[in-house]
Z-matrix of the N, CA and C atoms (Angstrom, degrees):
N
C 1 1.461
C 2 1.524 1 108.56
N 3 1.299 2 115.75 1 142.85
C 4 1.459 3 123.18 2 -178.49
C 5 1.518 4 110.07 3 -115.84
N 6 1.313 5 116.48 4 155.32
C 7 1.458 6 121.54 5 168.92
C 8 1.525 7 106.30 6 -100.87
N 9 1.314 8 116.73 7 115.16
C 10 1.467 9 122.30 8 -177.12
C 11 1.525 10 109.96 9 -112.85
N 12 1.322 11 115.04 10 145.04
C 13 1.456 12 121.47 11 173.94
C 14 1.513 13 109.42 12 -93.13
N 15 1.309 14 115.88 13 131.09
C 16 1.465 15 121.66 14 178.44
C 17 1.526 16 106.74 15 -120.27
N 18 1.341 17 115.43 16 123.13
C 19 1.461 18 120.88 17 -174.97
C 20 1.525 19 111.38 18 -105.65
N 21 1.324 20 113.57 19 152.40
C 22 1.450 21 119.94 20 173.76
C 23 1.514 22 109.84 21 -158.69
N 24 1.319 23 115.43 22 158.34
C 25 1.467 24 120.35 23 177.64
C 26 1.522 25 109.36 24 -152.90
N 27 1.299 26 114.31 25 154.34
C 28 1.454 27 121.68 26 175.92
C 29 1.519 28 108.04 27 -152.81
N 30 1.291 29 116.42 28 173.22
C 31 1.459 30 120.34 29 174.30
C 32 1.524 31 108.91 30 -114.67
N 33 1.329 32 114.56 31 156.68
C 34 1.462 33 122.52 32 -178.78
C 35 1.525 34 106.81 33 -119.07
N 36 1.299 35 115.90 34 133.27
C 37 1.466 36 120.68 35 -175.91
C 38 1.532 37 112.98 36 -69.12
N 39 1.348 38 115.97 37 -45.05
C 40 1.465 39 120.82 38 -177.08
C 41 1.524 40 110.37 39 -134.62
N 42 1.334 41 116.18 40 148.78
C 43 1.454 42 122.13 41 -179.53
C 44 1.536 43 110.15 42 -81.86
N 45 1.347 44 114.76 43 73.08
C 46 1.467 45 120.47 44 176.71
C 47 1.522 46 108.12 45 -127.74
N 48 1.311 47 114.96 46 154.94
C 49 1.469 48 121.29 47 178.48
C 50 1.526 49 110.29 48 -54.69
N 51 1.335 50 115.54 49 -47.91
C 52 1.459 51 120.78 50 -176.22
C 53 1.536 52 112.20 51 -61.80
N 54 1.324 53 116.33 52 -43.27
C 55 1.466 54 118.97 53 -177.41
C 56 1.526 55 112.24 54 -73.08
N 57 1.319 56 118.02 55 -34.01
C 58 1.464 57 120.38 56 177.13
C 59 1.529 58 109.81 57 -66.74
N 60 1.327 59 117.46 58 -45.18
C 61 1.464 60 120.43 59 178.70
C 62 1.525 61 110.63 60 -65.17
N 63 1.329 62 117.24 61 -41.26
C 64 1.470 63 120.42 62 179.54
C 65 1.527 64 110.96 63 -62.77
N 66 1.326 65 117.50 64 -44.68
C 67 1.468 66 120.97 65 -179.38
C 68 1.525 67 110.77 66 -66.35
N 69 1.329 68 117.02 67 -42.21
C 70 1.462 69 120.52 68 178.91
C 71 1.520 70 110.80 69 -65.20
N 72 1.316 71 117.80 70 -40.51
C 73 1.459 72 122.02 71 178.42
C 74 1.520 73 110.83 72 -63.27
N 75 1.336 74 116.30 73 -46.13
C 76 1.466 75 120.34 74 179.04
C 77 1.538 76 110.96 75 -59.81
N 78 1.325 77 116.56 76 -46.61
C 79 1.460 78 120.31 77 -178.83
C 80 1.527 79 110.90 78 -65.85
N 81 1.314 80 117.96 79 -45.06
C 82 1.467 81 120.66 80 177.60
C 83 1.526 82 111.25 81 -57.95
N 84 1.324 83 116.67 82 -45.21
C 85 1.468 84 119.87 83 -178.77
C 86 1.513 85 111.52 84 -63.55
N 87 1.322 86 117.50 85 -39.77
C 88 1.474 87 120.65 86 177.34
C 89 1.526 88 111.01 87 -65.65
N 90 1.340 89 117.85 88 -39.68
C 91 1.461 90 121.45 89 177.11
C 92 1.533 91 110.77 90 -65.10
N 93 1.336 92 116.47 91 -42.22
C 94 1.464 93 122.19 92 178.69
C 95 1.524 94 110.28 93 -61.92
N 96 1.329 95 116.64 94 -48.48
C 97 1.465 96 121.17 95 -178.35
C 98 1.525 97 111.89 96 -65.12
N 99 1.324 98 116.76 97 -44.56
C 100 1.470 99 120.68 98 -176.33
C 101 1.524 100 112.46 99 -67.24
N 102 1.342 101 116.82 100 -27.22
C 103 1.463 102 120.59 101 -175.43
C 104 1.526 103 113.84 102 -115.61
N 105 1.333 104 116.27 103 5.50
C 106 1.467 105 122.28 104 179.07
C 107 1.533 106 111.35 105 51.90
N 108 1.329 107 115.62 106 50.78
C 109 1.462 108 122.39 107 -176.65
C 110 1.529 109 110.26 108 -84.62
N 111 1.328 110 115.10 109 132.60
C 112 1.462 111 121.31 110 172.45
C 113 1.536 112 107.17 111 -102.97
N 114 1.335 113 118.45 112 144.27
C 115 1.468 114 120.25 113 -177.35
C 116 1.528 115 113.95 114 -52.79
N 117 1.323 116 118.22 115 -36.89
C 118 1.467 117 120.67 116 -178.31
C 119 1.528 118 113.02 117 -70.90
N 120 1.344 119 118.04 118 -12.65
C 121 1.464 120 122.10 119 177.92
C 122 1.530 121 112.51 120 -86.29
N 123 1.323 122 116.95 121 -12.34
C 124 1.461 123 121.40 122 -176.20
C 125 1.525 124 110.28 123 -81.99
N 126 1.329 125 115.81 124 118.03
C 127 1.465 126 120.84 125 177.06
C 128 1.525 127 109.85 126 -82.94
N 129 1.343 128 115.85 127 -45.51
C 130 1.459 129 120.27 128 -179.85
C 131 1.517 130 109.25 129 -164.29
N 132 1.312 131 114.71 130 166.80
C 133 1.467 132 120.67 131 176.22
C 134 1.524 133 108.35 132 -145.19
N 135 1.315 134 114.61 133 139.62
C 136 1.458 135 122.20 134 179.92
C 137 1.518 136 107.52 135 -117.50
N 138 1.307 137 116.82 136 121.35
C 139 1.454 138 123.95 137 -178.95
C 140 1.524 139 108.22 138 -109.44
N 141 1.316 140 117.25 139 130.61
C 142 1.462 141 119.95 140 173.68
C 143 1.512 142 109.81 141 -128.45
N 144 1.320 143 113.94 142 155.07
C 145 1.461 144 120.37 143 173.21
C 146 1.523 145 107.36 144 -134.74
N 147 1.297 146 114.85 145 157.34
C 148 1.456 147 118.56 146 170.70
C 149 1.532 148 106.98 147 -69.59
N 150 1.329 149 117.98 148 157.88
C 151 1.477 150 120.45 149 -174.99
C 152 1.530 151 114.44 150 -58.29
N 153 1.329 152 117.77 151 -18.61
C 154 1.467 153 120.03 152 -179.58
C 155 1.532 154 113.06 153 -81.30
N 156 1.340 155 117.55 154 -1.30
C 157 1.471 156 121.80 155 174.98
C 158 1.525 157 108.32 156 -115.14
N 159 1.329 158 115.18 157 106.68
C 160 1.461 159 119.07 158 -177.11
C 161 1.526 160 113.47 159 -144.65
N 162 1.329 161 117.65 160 14.96
C 163 1.462 162 120.67 161 -176.62
C 164 1.526 163 112.62 162 -79.06
N 165 1.347 164 117.54 163 -16.36
C 166 1.463 165 121.10 164 178.92
C 167 1.513 166 109.93 165 -163.06
N 168 1.321 167 116.12 166 155.37
C 169 1.456 168 121.48 167 173.21
C 170 1.529 169 107.88 168 -77.05
N 171 1.331 170 118.83 169 123.00
C 172 1.464 171 118.93 170 -179.11
C 173 1.528 172 113.40 171 -65.40
N 174 1.325 173 118.48 172 -20.43
C 175 1.462 174 120.87 173 178.02
C 176 1.526 175 112.39 174 -64.99
N 177 1.319 176 117.16 175 -18.42
C 178 1.462 177 120.78 176 176.08
C 179 1.531 178 109.56 177 -55.59
N 180 1.323 179 117.10 178 -35.73
C 181 1.472 180 120.96 179 179.33
C 182 1.528 181 110.56 180 -60.04
N 183 1.320 182 117.61 181 -42.29
C 184 1.472 183 120.81 182 179.60
C 185 1.522 184 110.86 183 -65.28
N 186 1.321 185 116.66 184 -42.60
C 187 1.468 186 119.67 185 177.99
C 188 1.536 187 110.73 186 -61.88
N 189 1.333 188 116.65 187 -40.83
C 190 1.465 189 120.54 188 178.54
C 191 1.531 190 111.71 189 -66.49
N 192 1.339 191 116.54 190 -23.89
C 193 1.473 192 121.00 191 177.56
C 194 1.529 193 111.89 192 -86.81
N 195 1.320 194 117.20 193 0.13
C 196 1.454 195 120.12 194 176.44
C 197 1.514 196 116.27 195 100.14
N 198 1.316 197 117.81 196 8.17
C 199 1.463 198 120.69 197 178.25
C 200 1.527 199 108.55 198 -80.27
N 201 1.318 200 116.51 199 78.94
C 202 1.455 201 120.81 200 -176.61
C 203 1.522 202 113.00 201 -95.41
N 204 1.324 203 118.15 202 -16.78
C 205 1.464 204 121.15 203 -177.14
C 206 1.524 205 113.72 204 -103.27
N 207 1.309 206 118.21 205 -10.61
C 208 1.469 207 121.62 206 -178.61
C 209 1.525 208 110.56 207 -86.03
N 210 1.326 209 115.72 208 145.07
C 211 1.466 210 120.75 209 174.36
C 212 1.522 211 108.37 210 -76.17
N 213 1.316 212 116.71 211 125.71
C 214 1.462 213 121.93 212 -178.73
C 215 1.525 214 109.07 213 -121.76
N 216 1.326 215 115.71 214 142.90
C 217 1.460 216 121.05 215 -179.54
C 218 1.522 217 109.23 216 -142.95
N 219 1.322 218 116.37 217 139.94
C 220 1.461 219 122.09 218 176.45
C 221 1.522 220 109.91 219 -117.04
N 222 1.315 221 115.64 220 151.92
C 223 1.455 222 121.42 221 176.50
C 224 1.513 223 110.13 222 -163.69
N 225 1.324 224 115.58 223 174.46
C 226 1.461 225 120.83 224 176.15
C 227 1.515 226 110.22 225 -101.08
N 228 1.324 227 115.56 226 145.70
C 229 1.459 228 122.64 227 173.13
C 230 1.525 229 108.74 228 -70.44
N 231 1.320 230 115.61 229 159.54
C 232 1.466 231 119.36 230 172.11
C 233 1.523 232 108.60 231 -60.48
N 234 1.307 233 117.06 232 143.24
C 235 1.460 234 121.93 233 -179.67
C 236 1.532 235 109.18 234 -89.38
N 237 1.332 236 115.42 235 74.56
C 238 1.465 237 121.62 236 -177.04
C 239 1.537 238 108.97 237 -83.01
N 240 1.335 239 118.25 238 127.65
C 241 1.469 240 120.26 239 178.52
C 242 1.529 241 110.99 240 -56.15
N 243 1.320 242 115.67 241 132.93
C 244 1.464 243 121.14 242 177.51
C 245 1.518 244 114.47 243 83.91
N 246 1.338 245 118.63 244 -0.45
C 247 1.462 246 119.96 245 -179.92
C 248 1.523 247 110.38 246 -76.77
N 249 1.316 248 115.58 247 165.26
C 250 1.461 249 122.27 248 -177.39
C 251 1.526 250 110.61 249 -64.02
N 252 1.339 251 118.09 250 121.83
C 253 1.470 252 120.44 251 178.71
C 254 1.528 253 111.43 252 -81.45
N 255 1.333 254 115.63 253 165.79
C 256 1.468 255 122.93 254 174.78
C 257 1.536 256 111.52 255 53.81
N 258 1.320 257 115.65 256 41.15
C 259 1.457 258 121.31 257 -174.65
C 260 1.528 259 111.22 258 -108.30
N 261 1.320 260 114.96 259 134.57
C 262 1.455 261 123.08 260 177.81
C 263 1.531 262 107.43 261 -116.54
N 264 1.330 263 116.75 262 127.35
C 265 1.463 264 121.26 263 -179.28
C 266 1.528 265 109.33 264 -121.40
N 267 1.321 266 114.69 265 149.73
C 268 1.459 267 120.89 266 177.18
C 269 1.521 268 108.59 267 -134.85
N 270 1.330 269 116.03 268 136.30
C 271 1.461 270 120.32 269 168.70
C 272 1.521 271 106.60 270 -125.95
N 273 1.331 272 115.15 271 119.23
C 274 1.458 273 121.84 272 -179.64
C 275 1.523 274 108.28 273 -104.00
N 276 1.319 275 117.29 274 133.11
C 277 1.465 276 122.32 275 173.41
C 278 1.528 277 106.75 276 -100.00
N 279 1.340 278 115.58 277 116.90
C 280 1.457 279 121.84 278 -173.35
C 281 1.521 280 110.10 279 -122.03
N 282 1.315 281 116.67 280 136.44
C 283 1.458 282 122.27 281 172.24
C 284 1.529 283 107.28 282 -84.31
N 285 1.337 284 115.73 283 118.54
C 286 1.462 285 120.08 284 -172.13
C 287 1.520 286 111.80 285 -151.43
N 288 1.303 287 115.34 286 160.11
C 289 1.471 288 122.05 287 173.53
C 290 1.534 289 110.49 288 -89.77
N 291 1.330 290 117.38 289 -7.92
C 292 1.461 291 120.82 290 -177.56
C 293 1.525 292 111.26 291 -68.07
N 294 1.330 293 114.66 292 146.53
C 295 1.461 294 119.93 293 174.21
C 296 1.529 295 108.50 294 -77.85
N 297 1.318 296 116.19 295 164.12
C 298 1.466 297 120.29 296 178.94
C 299 1.528 298 110.86 297 -59.05
N 300 1.332 299 117.36 298 -34.87
C 301 1.465 300 120.72 299 -179.50
C 302 1.525 301 112.74 300 -69.77
N 303 1.325 302 117.20 301 -20.98
C 304 1.459 303 120.89 302 -179.56
C 305 1.527 304 112.94 303 -85.07
N 306 1.318 305 116.99 304 -12.91
C 307 1.462 306 121.24 305 -178.85
C 308 1.528 307 109.66 306 -71.93
N 309 1.330 308 115.73 307 136.61
C 310 1.466 309 121.96 308 179.75
C 311 1.527 310 108.75 309 -109.44
N 312 1.320 311 116.09 310 117.84
C 313 1.465 312 122.03 311 175.90
C 314 1.527 313 107.39 312 -92.88
N 315 1.320 314 117.25 313 143.47
C 316 1.468 315 121.43 314 -171.68
C 317 1.530 316 110.19 315 -121.64
N 318 1.314 317 115.81 316 127.40
C 319 1.474 318 122.19 317 177.25
C 320 1.528 319 108.30 318 -126.64
N 321 1.316 320 116.51 319 122.46
C 322 1.457 321 122.60 320 -174.82
C 323 1.520 322 112.08 321 -116.92
N 324 1.325 323 114.53 322 162.73
C 325 1.473 324 123.52 323 173.97
C 326 1.532 325 111.45 324 49.51
N 327 1.318 326 117.42 325 -130.44
C 328 1.459 327 121.28 326 -177.33
C 329 1.517 328 113.83 327 -71.11
N 330 1.325 329 117.94 328 -8.95
C 331 1.470 330 121.61 329 -179.64
C 332 1.525 331 112.32 330 -87.32
N 333 1.326 332 118.39 331 -0.85
C 334 1.465 333 121.26 332 -177.16
C 335 1.522 334 113.03 333 -58.91
N 336 1.326 335 117.58 334 -30.19
C 337 1.462 336 120.73 335 -176.88
C 338 1.533 337 113.67 336 -90.93
N 339 1.334 338 118.29 337 3.08
C 340 1.461 339 120.20 338 -178.47
C 341 1.525 340 112.55 339 -62.82
N 342 1.298 341 118.54 340 -28.11
C 343 1.458 342 121.40 341 -177.17
C 344 1.520 343 112.75 342 -82.26
N 345 1.318 344 118.05 343 -8.89
C 346 1.460 345 121.64 344 179.15
C 347 1.520 346 109.49 345 -88.99
N 348 1.343 347 116.21 346 136.03
C 349 1.462 348 120.78 347 177.47
C 350 1.524 349 110.27 348 -93.01
N 351 1.321 350 118.03 349 140.60
C 352 1.464 351 119.71 350 173.62
C 353 1.524 352 109.48 351 -61.60
N 354 1.314 353 117.30 352 151.07
C 355 1.470 354 121.78 353 -176.45
C 356 1.526 355 113.06 354 -55.81
N 357 1.341 356 117.70 355 -44.09
C 358 1.467 357 118.88 356 -178.64
C 359 1.527 358 110.27 357 -66.42
N 360 1.335 359 116.35 358 -32.26
C 361 1.454 360 119.90 359 178.45
C 362 1.523 361 110.44 360 -68.17
N 363 1.327 362 117.25 361 -38.04
C 364 1.460 363 121.20 362 178.43
C 365 1.525 364 109.42 363 -62.21
N 366 1.327 365 117.62 364 -44.23
C 367 1.459 366 121.33 365 178.83
C 368 1.511 367 112.07 366 -62.67
N 369 1.348 368 116.20 367 -43.46
C 370 1.459 369 120.34 368 179.06
C 371 1.520 370 110.43 369 -63.97
N 372 1.322 371 117.43 370 -41.63
C 373 1.455 372 120.60 371 -179.80
C 374 1.521 373 110.87 372 -66.95
N 375 1.317 374 117.39 373 -36.37
C 376 1.467 375 120.17 374 177.54
C 377 1.517 376 110.56 375 -64.08
N 378 1.333 377 117.12 376 -42.05
C 379 1.463 378 120.70 377 179.42
C 380 1.531 379 110.73 378 -65.01
N 381 1.322 380 117.12 379 -42.33
C 382 1.463 381 120.88 380 178.07
C 383 1.519 382 109.99 381 -64.60
N 384 1.322 383 116.68 382 -43.07
C 385 1.462 384 120.79 383 178.89
C 386 1.524 385 110.77 384 -60.57
N 387 1.321 386 117.16 385 -42.77
C 388 1.463 387 120.88 386 179.44
C 389 1.523 388 110.65 387 -64.38
N 390 1.335 389 117.28 388 -41.34
C 391 1.460 390 120.58 389 178.87
C 392 1.528 391 110.57 390 -64.15
N 393 1.322 392 117.28 391 -40.96
C 394 1.463 393 120.57 392 177.97
C 395 1.522 394 111.04 393 -63.55
N 396 1.331 395 117.00 394 -40.09
C 397 1.463 396 120.25 395 177.39
C 398 1.523 397 110.35 396 -63.98
N 399 1.329 398 117.69 397 -42.31
C 400 1.469 399 121.54 398 178.55
C 401 1.532 400 110.65 399 -62.89
N 402 1.344 401 116.35 400 -43.48
C 403 1.463 402 120.62 401 179.17
C 404 1.526 403 110.77 402 -63.02
N 405 1.330 404 116.26 403 -42.13
C 406 1.460 405 120.02 404 179.46
C 407 1.518 406 110.56 405 -63.47
N 408 1.327 407 117.43 406 -42.38
C 409 1.459 408 120.82 407 178.79
C 410 1.530 409 111.09 408 -63.70
N 411 1.316 410 117.29 409 -40.56
C 412 1.465 411 120.80 410 178.14
C 413 1.524 412 110.52 411 -63.87
N 414 1.321 413 117.02 412 -39.28
C 415 1.461 414 120.98 413 178.00
C 416 1.519 415 110.78 414 -63.82
N 417 1.321 416 117.50 415 -40.85
C 418 1.464 417 121.87 416 178.62
C 419 1.527 418 110.08 417 -62.82
N 420 1.325 419 116.55 418 -44.89
C 421 1.463 420 120.92 419 179.59
C 422 1.526 421 110.23 420 -60.46
N 423 1.337 422 117.39 421 -44.76
C 424 1.468 423 121.05 422 178.85
C 425 1.523 424 111.31 423 -63.90
N 426 1.313 425 117.31 424 -41.36
C 427 1.464 426 120.75 425 179.74
C 428 1.522 427 110.41 426 -65.12
N 429 1.338 428 117.11 427 -42.45
C 430 1.459 429 120.02 428 178.70
C 431 1.521 430 110.71 429 -63.49
N 432 1.318 431 116.79 430 -39.32
C 433 1.469 432 120.49 431 178.80
C 434 1.523 433 110.37 432 -64.87
N 435 1.334 434 116.24 433 -39.53
C 436 1.461 435 119.95 434 179.89
C 437 1.525 436 111.23 435 -67.42
N 438 1.304 437 116.62 436 -39.39
C 439 1.467 438 120.41 437 179.74
C 440 1.519 439 110.56 438 -68.25
N 441 1.316 440 116.30 439 -39.47
C 442 1.482 441 120.95 440 -177.82
C 443 1.513 442 113.58 441 -80.98
N 444 1.315 443 118.03 442 -13.41
C 445 1.461 444 120.74 443 -177.24
C 446 1.523 445 109.49 444 -72.29
N 447 1.316 446 115.87 445 140.57
C 448 1.463 447 117.57 446 178.58
C 449 1.520 448 110.42 447 -67.10
N 450 1.300 449 115.70 448 134.75
C 451 1.453 450 121.12 449 179.24
C 452 1.517 451 110.12 450 -90.63
N 453 1.308 452 117.39 451 -175.26
C 454 1.461 453 120.30 452 178.29
C 455 1.528 454 109.90 453 -64.66
N 456 1.273 455 115.64 454 152.76
C 457 1.472 456 121.05 455 -179.36
C 458 1.515 457 110.64 456 -70.98
N 459 1.326 458 116.66 457 -179.50
C 460 1.463 459 119.98 458 179.83
C 461 1.518 460 110.73 459 -62.66
N 462 1.326 461 114.27 460 145.32
C 463 1.469 462 119.95 461 -179.26
C 464 1.517 463 109.68 462 -75.99
N 465 1.284 464 115.16 463 144.77
C 466 1.465 465 120.65 464 176.46
C 467 1.515 466 107.34 465 -116.61
N 468 1.315 467 115.86 466 94.60
C 469 1.471 468 120.28 467 -177.52
C 470 1.530 469 111.34 468 -87.02
N 471 1.278 470 117.44 469 -1.14
C 472 1.431 471 119.27 470 -169.47
C 473 1.424 472 116.68 471 -101.37
């Protein structure tokens, strides 16, 4: 059995207790349905909101759904300029037999585009990835040279 992280995000229309709980409940239910999660499989869940959502702890939704034995934690996302406002995110840690590829992450409402990278970011990441591959190859070449290099001869202690 593995402990897998399952991510999800959604947006909330207004900073009210009712809307935060409703959005968290909707997202949790979609994550549960998509991944066939049973409450006893949940090790923990981390709920975050952007700083503009503070009328309620989104973990209240999990408690209202019966998650009484799981460790729950709430926090605020970093306040990055230009990031998606009014956003609620959840990461659930689940004990499961599923592989990482079988896990379904759920993004709703205005959060649907969070998984897409901006074009300039894709180019920058490709360049970094290529540099890392080049560095790794250079390290392999150096290691092979070191292994193949003749070492000191036998010691003469006598």
